[in-house]
Backbone atoms as SQL, in Angstrom:
CREATE TABLE atoms (id INTEGER PRIMARY KEY, chain TEXT, resi INTEGER, resn TEXT, atom TEXT, x REAL, y REAL, z REAL);
INSERT INTO atoms VALUES
  (1, 'A', 1, 'MET', 'N', 111.375, 74.970, 119.761),
  (2, 'A', 1, 'MET', 'CA', 110.301, 75.581, 119.006),
  (3, 'A', 1, 'MET', 'C', 110.902, 76.301, 117.798),
  (4, 'A', 2, 'LYS', 'N', 110.338, 76.068, 116.629),
  (5, 'A', 2, 'LYS', 'CA', 110.830, 76.724, 115.425),
  (6, 'A', 2, 'LYS', 'C', 110.430, 78.184, 115.403),
  (7, 'A', 3, 'ASN', 'N', 111.164, 78.966, 114.623),
  (8, 'A', 3, 'ASN', 'CA', 110.873, 80.394, 114.497),
  (9, 'A', 3, 'ASN', 'C', 109.501, 80.623, 113.862),
  (10, 'A', 4, 'THR', 'N', 109.034, 79.680, 113.013),
  (11, 'A', 4, 'THR', 'CA', 107.737, 79.842, 112.358),
  (12, 'A', 4, 'THR', 'C', 106.585, 79.584, 113.318),
  (13, 'A', 5, 'ASP', 'N', 106.854, 79.010, 114.490),
  (14, 'A', 5, 'ASP', 'CA', 105.807, 78.762, 115.478),
  (15, 'A', 5, 'ASP', 'C', 105.488, 80.014, 116.282),
  (16, 'A', 6, 'GLN', 'N', 106.292, 81.037, 116.166),
  (17, 'A', 6, 'GLN', 'CA', 106.083, 82.288, 116.885),
  (18, 'A', 6, 'GLN', 'C', 105.504, 83.328, 115.943),
  (19, 'A', 7, 'ILE', 'N', 104.339, 83.859, 116.286),
  (20, 'A', 7, 'ILE', 'CA', 103.645, 84.846, 115.456),
  (21, 'A', 7, 'ILE', 'C', 103.701, 86.200, 116.164),
  (22, 'A', 8, 'PRO', 'N', 104.218, 87.264, 115.505),
  (23, 'A', 8, 'PRO', 'CA', 104.257, 88.575, 116.148),
  (24, 'A', 8, 'PRO', 'C', 102.854, 89.152, 116.318),
  (25, 'A', 9, 'CYS', 'N', 102.668, 89.860, 117.421),
  (26, 'A', 9, 'CYS', 'CA', 101.389, 90.494, 117.737),
  (27, 'A', 9, 'CYS', 'C', 101.617, 91.999, 117.837),
  (28, 'A', 10, 'TYR', 'N', 100.740, 92.792, 117.208),
  (29, 'A', 10, 'TYR', 'CA', 100.896, 94.232, 117.156),
  (30, 'A', 10, 'TYR', 'C', 99.628, 94.942, 117.617),
  (31, 'A', 11, 'THR', 'N', 99.802, 96.162, 118.117),
  (32, 'A', 11, 'THR', 'CA', 98.673, 97.028, 118.433),
  (33, 'A', 11, 'THR', 'C', 98.187, 97.660, 117.127),
  (34, 'A', 12, 'PRO', 'N', 97.018, 98.293, 117.111),
  (35, 'A', 12, 'PRO', 'CA', 96.535, 98.915, 115.869),
  (36, 'A', 12, 'PRO', 'C', 97.465, 99.998, 115.320),
  (37, 'A', 13, 'ASP', 'N', 98.261, 100.653, 116.188),
  (38, 'A', 13, 'ASP', 'CA', 99.177, 101.686, 115.698),
  (39, 'A', 13, 'ASP', 'C', 100.546, 101.128, 115.326),
  (40, 'A', 14, 'GLY', 'N', 100.747, 99.812, 115.406),
  (41, 'A', 14, 'GLY', 'CA', 101.976, 99.200, 114.932),
  (42, 'A', 14, 'GLY', 'C', 103.007, 98.858, 115.988),
  (43, 'A', 15, 'ARG', 'N', 102.733, 99.150, 117.270),
  (44, 'A', 15, 'ARG', 'CA', 103.695, 98.791, 118.315),
  (45, 'A', 15, 'ARG', 'C', 103.656, 97.295, 118.563),
  (46, 'A', 16, 'SER', 'N', 104.807, 96.720, 118.847),
  (47, 'A', 16, 'SER', 'CA', 104.899, 95.283, 119.068),
  (48, 'A', 16, 'SER', 'C', 104.421, 94.915, 120.463),
  (49, 'A', 17, 'LEU', 'N', 103.676, 93.824, 120.535),
  (50, 'A', 17, 'LEU', 'CA', 103.238, 93.268, 121.815),
  (51, 'A', 17, 'LEU', 'C', 103.933, 91.942, 122.097),
  (52, 'A', 18, 'GLY', 'N', 104.961, 91.633, 121.342),
  (53, 'A', 18, 'GLY', 'CA', 105.684, 90.385, 121.534),
  (54, 'A', 18, 'GLY', 'C', 105.209, 89.322, 120.562),
  (55, 'A', 19, 'PHE', 'N', 105.369, 88.063, 120.975),
  (56, 'A', 19, 'PHE', 'CA', 105.046, 86.937, 120.112),
  (57, 'A', 19, 'PHE', 'C', 104.030, 86.030, 120.782),
  (58, 'A', 20, 'ARG', 'N', 103.246, 85.326, 119.972),
  (59, 'A', 20, 'ARG', 'CA', 102.306, 84.331, 120.451),
  (60, 'A', 20, 'ARG', 'C', 102.599, 83.035, 119.707),
  (61, 'A', 21, 'THR', 'N', 102.255, 81.925, 120.326),
  (62, 'A', 21, 'THR', 'CA', 102.411, 80.655, 119.626),
  (63, 'A', 21, 'THR', 'C', 101.374, 80.587, 118.516),
  (64, 'A', 22, 'LEU', 'N', 101.602, 79.717, 117.561),
  (65, 'A', 22, 'LEU', 'CA', 100.679, 79.573, 116.443),
  (66, 'A', 22, 'LEU', 'C', 99.292, 79.158, 116.931),
  (67, 'A', 23, 'GLU', 'N', 99.233, 78.282, 117.926),
  (68, 'A', 23, 'GLU', 'CA', 97.949, 77.832, 118.455),
  (69, 'A', 23, 'GLU', 'C', 97.217, 78.983, 119.151),
  (70, 'A', 24, 'ALA', 'N', 97.936, 79.773, 119.943),
  (71, 'A', 24, 'ALA', 'CA', 97.321, 80.908, 120.637),
  (72, 'A', 24, 'ALA', 'C', 96.844, 81.953, 119.634),
  (73, 'A', 25, 'ALA', 'N', 97.629, 82.202, 118.581),
  (74, 'A', 25, 'ALA', 'CA', 97.232, 83.179, 117.562),
  (75, 'A', 25, 'ALA', 'C', 95.969, 82.717, 116.842),
  (76, 'A', 26, 'ASN', 'N', 95.907, 81.445, 116.478),
  (77, 'A', 26, 'ASN', 'CA', 94.713, 80.923, 115.808),
  (78, 'A', 26, 'ASN', 'C', 93.491, 81.000, 116.716),
  (79, 'A', 27, 'SER', 'N', 93.679, 80.775, 118.008),
  (80, 'A', 27, 'SER', 'CA', 92.578, 80.881, 118.958),
  (81, 'A', 27, 'SER', 'C', 92.065, 82.312, 119.050),
  (82, 'A', 28, 'LEU', 'N', 92.977, 83.287, 119.095),
  (83, 'A', 28, 'LEU', 'CA', 92.576, 84.698, 119.145),
  (84, 'A', 28, 'LEU', 'C', 91.843, 85.120, 117.871),
  (85, 'A', 29, 'ILE', 'N', 92.273, 84.579, 116.734),
  (86, 'A', 29, 'ILE', 'CA', 91.620, 84.898, 115.460),
  (87, 'A', 29, 'ILE', 'C', 90.204, 84.334, 115.445),
  (88, 'A', 30, 'LYS', 'N', 90.049, 83.078, 115.870),
  (89, 'A', 30, 'LYS', 'CA', 88.723, 82.439, 115.871),
  (90, 'A', 30, 'LYS', 'C', 87.750, 83.167, 116.792),
  (91, 'A', 31, 'ARG', 'N', 88.243, 83.669, 117.920),
  (92, 'A', 31, 'ARG', 'CA', 87.374, 84.353, 118.869),
  (93, 'A', 31, 'ARG', 'C', 87.139, 85.816, 118.499),
  (94, 'A', 32, 'GLY', 'N', 87.818, 86.326, 117.466),
  (95, 'A', 32, 'GLY', 'CA', 87.559, 87.669, 116.971),
  (96, 'A', 32, 'GLY', 'C', 88.267, 88.788, 117.715),
  (97, 'A', 33, 'PHE', 'N', 89.310, 88.467, 118.477),
  (98, 'A', 33, 'PHE', 'CA', 90.034, 89.500, 119.215),
  (99, 'A', 33, 'PHE', 'C', 91.102, 90.194, 118.371),
  (100, 'A', 34, 'VAL', 'N', 91.560, 89.549, 117.311),
  (101, 'A', 34, 'VAL', 'CA', 92.632, 90.096, 116.480),
  (102, 'A', 34, 'VAL', 'C', 92.295, 89.884, 115.009),
  (103, 'A', 35, 'LYS', 'N', 92.988, 90.644, 114.150),
  (104, 'A', 35, 'LYS', 'CA', 92.891, 90.468, 112.701),
  (105, 'A', 35, 'LYS', 'C', 94.187, 89.830, 112.219),
  (106, 'A', 36, 'PRO', 'N', 94.104, 88.838, 111.357),
  (107, 'A', 36, 'PRO', 'CA', 95.323, 88.191, 110.867),
  (108, 'A', 36, 'PRO', 'C', 95.910, 88.897, 109.646),
  (109, 'A', 37, 'SER', 'N', 97.222, 88.744, 109.477),
  (110, 'A', 37, 'SER', 'CA', 97.911, 89.159, 108.252),
  (111, 'A', 37, 'SER', 'C', 98.572, 87.912, 107.688),
  (112, 'A', 38, 'TYR', 'N', 98.276, 87.615, 106.431),
  (113, 'A', 38, 'TYR', 'CA', 98.815, 86.427, 105.809),
  (114, 'A', 38, 'TYR', 'C', 99.858, 86.808, 104.771),
  (115, 'A', 39, 'GLY', 'N', 100.850, 85.951, 104.591),
  (116, 'A', 39, 'GLY', 'CA', 101.873, 86.135, 103.573),
  (117, 'A', 39, 'GLY', 'C', 101.342, 85.739, 102.215),
  (118, 'A', 40, 'ARG', 'N', 102.152, 85.894, 101.194),
  (119, 'A', 40, 'ARG', 'CA', 101.698, 85.635, 99.832),
  (120, 'A', 40, 'ARG', 'C', 101.412, 84.162, 99.579),
  (121, 'A', 41, 'LYS', 'N', 101.978, 83.270, 100.393),
  (122, 'A', 41, 'LYS', 'CA', 101.708, 81.836, 100.239),
  (123, 'A', 41, 'LYS', 'C', 100.618, 81.347, 101.190),
  (124, 'A', 42, 'GLY', 'N', 99.952, 82.271, 101.875),
  (125, 'A', 42, 'GLY', 'CA', 98.833, 81.912, 102.726),
  (126, 'A', 42, 'GLY', 'C', 99.190, 81.577, 104.160),
  (127, 'A', 43, 'HIS', 'N', 100.444, 81.750, 104.537),
  (128, 'A', 43, 'HIS', 'CA', 100.856, 81.467, 105.904),
  (129, 'A', 43, 'HIS', 'C', 100.574, 82.675, 106.801),
  (130, 'A', 44, 'LEU', 'N', 100.205, 82.400, 108.043),
  (131, 'A', 44, 'LEU', 'CA', 99.952, 83.472, 109.005),
  (132, 'A', 44, 'LEU', 'C', 101.266, 84.177, 109.323),
  (133, 'A', 45, 'ARG', 'N', 101.324, 85.505, 109.098),
  (134, 'A', 45, 'ARG', 'CA', 102.565, 86.264, 109.306),
  (135, 'A', 45, 'ARG', 'C', 102.525, 87.097, 110.583),
  (136, 'A', 46, 'ALA', 'N', 101.351, 87.632, 110.943),
  (137, 'A', 46, 'ALA', 'CA', 101.236, 88.494, 112.125),
  (138, 'A', 46, 'ALA', 'C', 99.769, 88.591, 112.518),
  (139, 'A', 47, 'ILE', 'N', 99.551, 89.035, 113.763),
  (140, 'A', 47, 'ILE', 'CA', 98.196, 89.318, 114.210),
  (141, 'A', 47, 'ILE', 'C', 98.163, 90.742, 114.746),
  (142, 'A', 48, 'TRP', 'N', 97.047, 91.402, 114.547),
  (143, 'A', 48, 'TRP', 'CA', 96.869, 92.801, 114.923),
  (144, 'A', 48, 'TRP', 'C', 95.653, 92.928, 115.833),
  (145, 'A', 49, 'GLN', 'N', 95.796, 93.645, 116.933),
  (146, 'A', 49, 'GLN', 'CA', 94.646, 93.904, 117.783),
  (147, 'A', 49, 'GLN', 'C', 93.660, 94.787, 117.024),
  (148, 'A', 50, 'ILE', 'N', 92.386, 94.577, 117.256),
  (149, 'A', 50, 'ILE', 'CA', 91.360, 95.377, 116.595),
  (150, 'A', 50, 'ILE', 'C', 91.318, 96.755, 117.253),
  (151, 'A', 51, 'ALA', 'N', 91.176, 97.792, 116.447),
  (152, 'A', 51, 'ALA', 'CA', 91.122, 99.161, 116.954),
  (153, 'A', 51, 'ALA', 'C', 89.888, 99.350, 117.832),
  (154, 'A', 52, 'GLU', 'N', 89.948, 100.331, 118.735),
  (155, 'A', 52, 'GLU', 'CA', 88.846, 100.576, 119.661),
  (156, 'A', 52, 'GLU', 'C', 87.540, 100.896, 118.955),
  (157, 'A', 53, 'ASP', 'N', 87.617, 101.566, 117.812),
  (158, 'A', 53, 'ASP', 'CA', 86.397, 101.910, 117.077),
  (159, 'A', 53, 'ASP', 'C', 85.914, 100.768, 116.181),
  (160, 'A', 54, 'GLY', 'N', 86.628, 99.634, 116.208),
  (161, 'A', 54, 'GLY', 'CA', 86.227, 98.470, 115.437),
  (162, 'A', 54, 'GLY', 'C', 86.718, 98.467, 114.009),
  (163, 'A', 55, 'SER', 'N', 87.489, 99.483, 113.617),
  (164, 'A', 55, 'SER', 'CA', 87.975, 99.547, 112.250),
  (165, 'A', 55, 'SER', 'C', 89.145, 98.585, 112.060),
  (166, 'A', 56, 'ASN', 'N', 89.481, 98.355, 110.825),
  (167, 'A', 56, 'ASN', 'CA', 90.555, 97.440, 110.477),
  (168, 'A', 56, 'ASN', 'C', 91.895, 98.069, 110.847),
  (169, 'A', 57, 'PRO', 'N', 92.715, 97.387, 111.656),
  (170, 'A', 57, 'PRO', 'CA', 93.997, 97.961, 112.054),
  (171, 'A', 57, 'PRO', 'C', 95.069, 97.880, 110.973),
  (172, 'A', 58, 'VAL', 'N', 94.903, 96.997, 109.995),
  (173, 'A', 58, 'VAL', 'CA', 95.908, 96.820, 108.952),
  (174, 'A', 58, 'VAL', 'C', 95.609, 97.780, 107.816),
  (175, 'A', 59, 'ILE', 'N', 96.536, 98.671, 107.530),
  (176, 'A', 59, 'ILE', 'CA', 96.358, 99.657, 106.461),
  (177, 'A', 59, 'ILE', 'C', 96.694, 98.983, 105.138),
  (178, 'A', 60, 'ALA', 'N', 95.766, 99.014, 104.194),
  (179, 'A', 60, 'ALA', 'CA', 95.937, 98.312, 102.931),
  (180, 'A', 60, 'ALA', 'C', 96.861, 99.048, 101.969),
  (181, 'A', 61, 'GLN', 'N', 96.987, 100.361, 102.109),
  (182, 'A', 61, 'GLN', 'CA', 97.826, 101.130, 101.190),
  (183, 'A', 61, 'GLN', 'C', 98.498, 102.270, 101.945),
  (184, 'A', 62, 'ALA', 'N', 99.552, 102.759, 101.365),
  (185, 'A', 62, 'ALA', 'CA', 100.274, 103.866, 101.976),
  (186, 'A', 62, 'ALA', 'C', 99.420, 105.127, 101.918),
  (187, 'A', 63, 'PRO', 'N', 99.530, 105.997, 102.935),
  (188, 'A', 63, 'PRO', 'CA', 98.751, 107.229, 102.894),
  (189, 'A', 63, 'PRO', 'C', 99.164, 108.105, 101.718),
  (190, 'A', 64, 'ALA', 'N', 98.178, 108.693, 101.063),
  (191, 'A', 64, 'ALA', 'CA', 98.451, 109.543, 99.907),
  (192, 'A', 64, 'ALA', 'C', 98.957, 110.899, 100.374),
  (193, 'A', 65, 'GLY', 'N', 99.816, 111.476, 99.608),
  (194, 'A', 65, 'GLY', 'CA', 100.344, 112.783, 99.935),
  (195, 'A', 65, 'GLY', 'C', 100.852, 113.470, 98.685),
  (196, 'A', 66, 'THR', 'N', 101.464, 114.613, 98.856),
  (197, 'A', 66, 'THR', 'CA', 101.999, 115.362, 97.730),
  (198, 'A', 66, 'THR', 'C', 103.281, 114.726, 97.258),
  (199, 'A', 67, 'LYS', 'N', 103.377, 114.499, 95.979),
  (200, 'A', 67, 'LYS', 'CA', 104.611, 113.988, 95.406),
  (201, 'A', 67, 'LYS', 'C', 105.496, 115.182, 95.075),
  (202, 'A', 68, 'TYR', 'N', 106.716, 115.147, 95.561),
  (203, 'A', 68, 'TYR', 'CA', 107.627, 116.259, 95.311),
  (204, 'A', 68, 'TYR', 'C', 108.498, 116.029, 94.092),
  (205, 'A', 69, 'SER', 'N', 108.473, 114.827, 93.552),
  (206, 'A', 69, 'SER', 'CA', 109.195, 114.579, 92.319),
  (207, 'A', 69, 'SER', 'C', 108.371, 113.622, 91.476),
  (208, 'A', 70, 'SER', 'N', 108.498, 113.746, 90.183),
  (209, 'A', 70, 'SER', 'CA', 107.765, 112.869, 89.282),
  (210, 'A', 70, 'SER', 'C', 108.615, 112.628, 88.042),
  (211, 'A', 71, 'LEU', 'N', 108.376, 111.497, 87.423),
  (212, 'A', 71, 'LEU', 'CA', 109.118, 111.139, 86.223),
  (213, 'A', 71, 'LEU', 'C', 108.468, 111.797, 85.020),
  (214, 'A', 72, 'GLN', 'N', 109.291, 112.469, 84.201),
  (215, 'A', 72, 'GLN', 'CA', 108.784, 113.187, 83.038),
  (216, 'A', 72, 'GLN', 'C', 109.421, 112.600, 81.792),
  (217, 'A', 73, 'ASN', 'N', 108.615, 112.261, 80.791),
  (218, 'A', 73, 'ASN', 'CA', 109.122, 111.733, 79.521),
  (219, 'A', 73, 'ASN', 'C', 109.466, 112.896, 78.602),
  (220, 'A', 74, 'LEU', 'N', 110.693, 112.918, 78.098),
  (221, 'A', 74, 'LEU', 'CA', 111.165, 113.947, 77.172),
  (222, 'A', 74, 'LEU', 'C', 111.513, 113.305, 75.842),
  (223, 'A', 75, 'GLU', 'N', 111.827, 114.116, 74.830),
  (224, 'A', 75, 'GLU', 'CA', 112.214, 113.585, 73.525),
  (225, 'A', 75, 'GLU', 'C', 113.489, 112.752, 73.630),
  (226, 'A', 76, 'ASN', 'N', 114.442, 113.207, 74.447),
  (227, 'A', 76, 'ASN', 'CA', 115.745, 112.562, 74.545),
  (228, 'A', 76, 'ASN', 'C', 115.755, 111.410, 75.544),
  (229, 'A', 77, 'GLY', 'N', 114.716, 111.240, 76.318),
  (230, 'A', 77, 'GLY', 'CA', 114.690, 110.203, 77.344),
  (231, 'A', 77, 'GLY', 'C', 113.759, 110.608, 78.469),
  (232, 'A', 78, 'ARG', 'N', 114.092, 110.171, 79.659),
  (233, 'A', 78, 'ARG', 'CA', 113.247, 110.480, 80.819),
  (234, 'A', 78, 'ARG', 'C', 114.073, 111.253, 81.848),
  (235, 'A', 79, 'CYS', 'N', 113.408, 112.124, 82.582),
  (236, 'A', 79, 'CYS', 'CA', 114.099, 112.852, 83.639),
  (237, 'A', 79, 'CYS', 'C', 113.128, 113.116, 84.779),
  (238, 'A', 80, 'TRP', 'N', 113.689, 113.365, 85.942),
  (239, 'A', 80, 'TRP', 'CA', 112.874, 113.663, 87.118),
  (240, 'A', 80, 'TRP', 'C', 112.654, 115.161, 87.210),
  (241, 'A', 81, 'THR', 'N', 111.415, 115.572, 87.432),
  (242, 'A', 81, 'THR', 'CA', 111.122, 116.976, 87.671),
  (243, 'A', 81, 'THR', 'C', 110.715, 117.122, 89.127),
  (244, 'A', 82, 'LEU', 'N', 111.056, 118.236, 89.719),
  (245, 'A', 82, 'LEU', 'CA', 110.763, 118.472, 91.120),
  (246, 'A', 82, 'LEU', 'C', 109.700, 119.549, 91.253),
  (247, 'A', 83, 'ARG', 'N', 108.814, 119.374, 92.210),
  (248, 'A', 83, 'ARG', 'CA', 107.811, 120.396, 92.493),
  (249, 'A', 83, 'ARG', 'C', 108.448, 121.502, 93.318),
  (250, 'A', 84, 'ARG', 'N', 107.946, 122.684, 93.164),
  (251, 'A', 84, 'ARG', 'CA', 108.419, 123.797, 93.979),
  (252, 'A', 84, 'ARG', 'C', 107.898, 123.628, 95.396),
  (253, 'A', 85, 'LEU', 'N', 108.723, 123.946, 96.357),
  (254, 'A', 85, 'LEU', 'CA', 108.325, 123.817, 97.747),
  (255, 'A', 85, 'LEU', 'C', 107.656, 125.079, 98.278),
  (256, 'A', 86, 'ASP', 'N', 107.710, 126.159, 97.503),
  (257, 'A', 86, 'ASP', 'CA', 107.070, 127.400, 97.946),
  (258, 'A', 86, 'ASP', 'C', 105.558, 127.273, 97.728),
  (259, 'A', 87, 'GLN', 'N', 104.807, 127.446, 98.795),
  (260, 'A', 87, 'GLN', 'CA', 103.362, 127.293, 98.734),
  (261, 'A', 87, 'GLN', 'C', 102.692, 128.447, 99.475),
  (262, 'A', 88, 'ARG', 'N', 101.384, 128.427, 99.543),
  (263, 'A', 88, 'ARG', 'CA', 100.618, 129.408, 100.312),
  (264, 'A', 88, 'ARG', 'C', 100.007, 128.712, 101.514),
  (265, 'A', 89, 'ASP', 'N', 99.934, 129.427, 102.641),
  (266, 'A', 89, 'ASP', 'CA', 99.323, 128.850, 103.840),
  (267, 'A', 89, 'ASP', 'C', 97.810, 129.062, 103.813),
  (268, 'A', 90, 'GLU', 'N', 97.145, 128.752, 104.933),
  (269, 'A', 90, 'GLU', 'CA', 95.678, 128.836, 104.988),
  (270, 'A', 90, 'GLU', 'C', 95.154, 130.253, 104.757),
  (271, 'A', 91, 'ASP', 'N', 95.949, 131.280, 105.124),
  (272, 'A', 91, 'ASP', 'CA', 95.532, 132.673, 104.962),
  (273, 'A', 91, 'ASP', 'C', 95.835, 133.222, 103.574),
  (274, 'A', 92, 'GLY', 'N', 96.532, 132.455, 102.743),
  (275, 'A', 92, 'GLY', 'CA', 96.885, 132.919, 101.412),
  (276, 'A', 92, 'GLY', 'C', 98.236, 133.594, 101.347),
  (277, 'A', 93, 'THR', 'N', 98.948, 133.653, 102.477),
  (278, 'A', 93, 'THR', 'CA', 100.272, 134.258, 102.509),
  (279, 'A', 93, 'THR', 'C', 101.289, 133.282, 101.930),
  (280, 'A', 94, 'VAL', 'N', 102.189, 133.822, 101.088),
  (281, 'A', 94, 'VAL', 'CA', 103.219, 132.982, 100.486),
  (282, 'A', 94, 'VAL', 'C', 104.204, 132.554, 101.565),
  (283, 'A', 95, 'VAL', 'N', 104.464, 131.246, 101.630),
  (284, 'A', 95, 'VAL', 'CA', 105.418, 130.686, 102.590),
  (285, 'A', 95, 'VAL', 'C', 106.570, 130.091, 101.807),
  (286, 'A', 96, 'SER', 'N', 107.766, 130.526, 102.110),
  (287, 'A', 96, 'SER', 'CA', 108.940, 130.009, 101.428),
  (288, 'A', 96, 'SER', 'C', 109.720, 129.108, 102.381),
  (289, 'A', 97, 'THR', 'N', 109.951, 127.893, 101.961),
  (290, 'A', 97, 'THR', 'CA', 110.741, 126.945, 102.759),
  (291, 'A', 97, 'THR', 'C', 112.175, 126.864, 102.265),
  (292, 'A', 98, 'ARG', 'N', 112.516, 127.710, 101.313),
  (293, 'A', 98, 'ARG', 'CA', 113.848, 127.667, 100.719),
  (294, 'A', 98, 'ARG', 'C', 114.947, 127.935, 101.748),
  (295, 'A', 99, 'GLY', 'N', 114.733, 128.886, 102.654),
  (296, 'A', 99, 'GLY', 'CA', 115.742, 129.207, 103.665),
  (297, 'A', 99, 'GLY', 'C', 115.984, 128.044, 104.608),
  (298, 'A', 100, 'ALA', 'N', 114.919, 127.390, 105.051),
  (299, 'A', 100, 'ALA', 'CA', 115.070, 126.234, 105.940),
  (300, 'A', 100, 'ALA', 'C', 115.757, 125.083, 105.217),
  (301, 'A', 101, 'PHE', 'N', 115.414, 124.879, 103.946),
  (302, 'A', 101, 'PHE', 'CA', 116.051, 123.822, 103.171),
  (303, 'A', 101, 'PHE', 'C', 117.544, 124.078, 103.009),
  (304, 'A', 102, 'LEU', 'N', 117.909, 125.323, 102.678),
  (305, 'A', 102, 'LEU', 'CA', 119.325, 125.643, 102.500),
  (306, 'A', 102, 'LEU', 'C', 120.098, 125.522, 103.813),
  (307, 'A', 103, 'GLN', 'N', 119.453, 125.849, 104.948),
  (308, 'A', 103, 'GLN', 'CA', 120.107, 125.710, 106.246),
  (309, 'A', 103, 'GLN', 'C', 120.391, 124.238, 106.554),
  (310, 'A', 104, 'VAL', 'N', 119.422, 123.376, 106.301),
  (311, 'A', 104, 'VAL', 'CA', 119.626, 121.933, 106.516),
  (312, 'A', 104, 'VAL', 'C', 120.719, 121.417, 105.604),
  (313, 'A', 105, 'LEU', 'N', 120.693, 121.846, 104.353),
  (314, 'A', 105, 'LEU', 'CA', 121.730, 121.416, 103.411),
  (315, 'A', 105, 'LEU', 'C', 123.104, 121.876, 103.859),
  (316, 'A', 106, 'THR', 'N', 123.225, 123.124, 104.319),
  (317, 'A', 106, 'THR', 'CA', 124.501, 123.647, 104.802),
  (318, 'A', 106, 'THR', 'C', 124.976, 122.870, 106.025),
  (319, 'A', 107, 'ASP', 'N', 124.062, 122.557, 106.939),
  (320, 'A', 107, 'ASP', 'CA', 124.433, 121.794, 108.140),
  (321, 'A', 107, 'ASP', 'C', 124.930, 120.398, 107.795),
  (322, 'A', 108, 'CYS', 'N', 124.369, 119.811, 106.750),
  (323, 'A', 108, 'CYS', 'CA', 124.786, 118.464, 106.344),
  (324, 'A', 108, 'CYS', 'C', 126.152, 118.465, 105.675),
  (325, 'A', 109, 'LEU', 'N', 126.497, 119.556, 105.017),
  (326, 'A', 109, 'LEU', 'CA', 127.767, 119.610, 104.300),
  (327, 'A', 109, 'LEU', 'C', 128.941, 119.981, 105.192),
  (328, 'A', 110, 'VAL', 'N', 128.699, 120.583, 106.345),
  (329, 'A', 110, 'VAL', 'CA', 129.785, 120.978, 107.251),
  (330, 'A', 110, 'VAL', 'C', 130.276, 119.735, 107.981),
  (331, 'A', 111, 'PRO', 'N', 131.611, 119.443, 107.907),
  (332, 'A', 111, 'PRO', 'CA', 132.127, 118.227, 108.558),
  (333, 'A', 111, 'PRO', 'C', 132.120, 118.297, 110.062);
């Protein structure tokens, strides 16, 4: 059996359930038990079990979050600017992560 005849099967949270044959995967897709993932050339790449709430298990884009660095255009060229990590919590109290960051950095530098 060729490697392309084996299709990986995943749970909605991304855990592997092993492999299925191409015929078994196509049968599961036709009966509506799984959602297919196709490659850029249209070949079946993986199958995903449908989530319990019926939502799509395949995430189309990466989750959005805070960017801690961004590219900044300057007169002389481009450079990366970093966001400050000091923020306020839900109560409005200033929270500084600088001490924890420096501790991790120190631990990494010690041989």
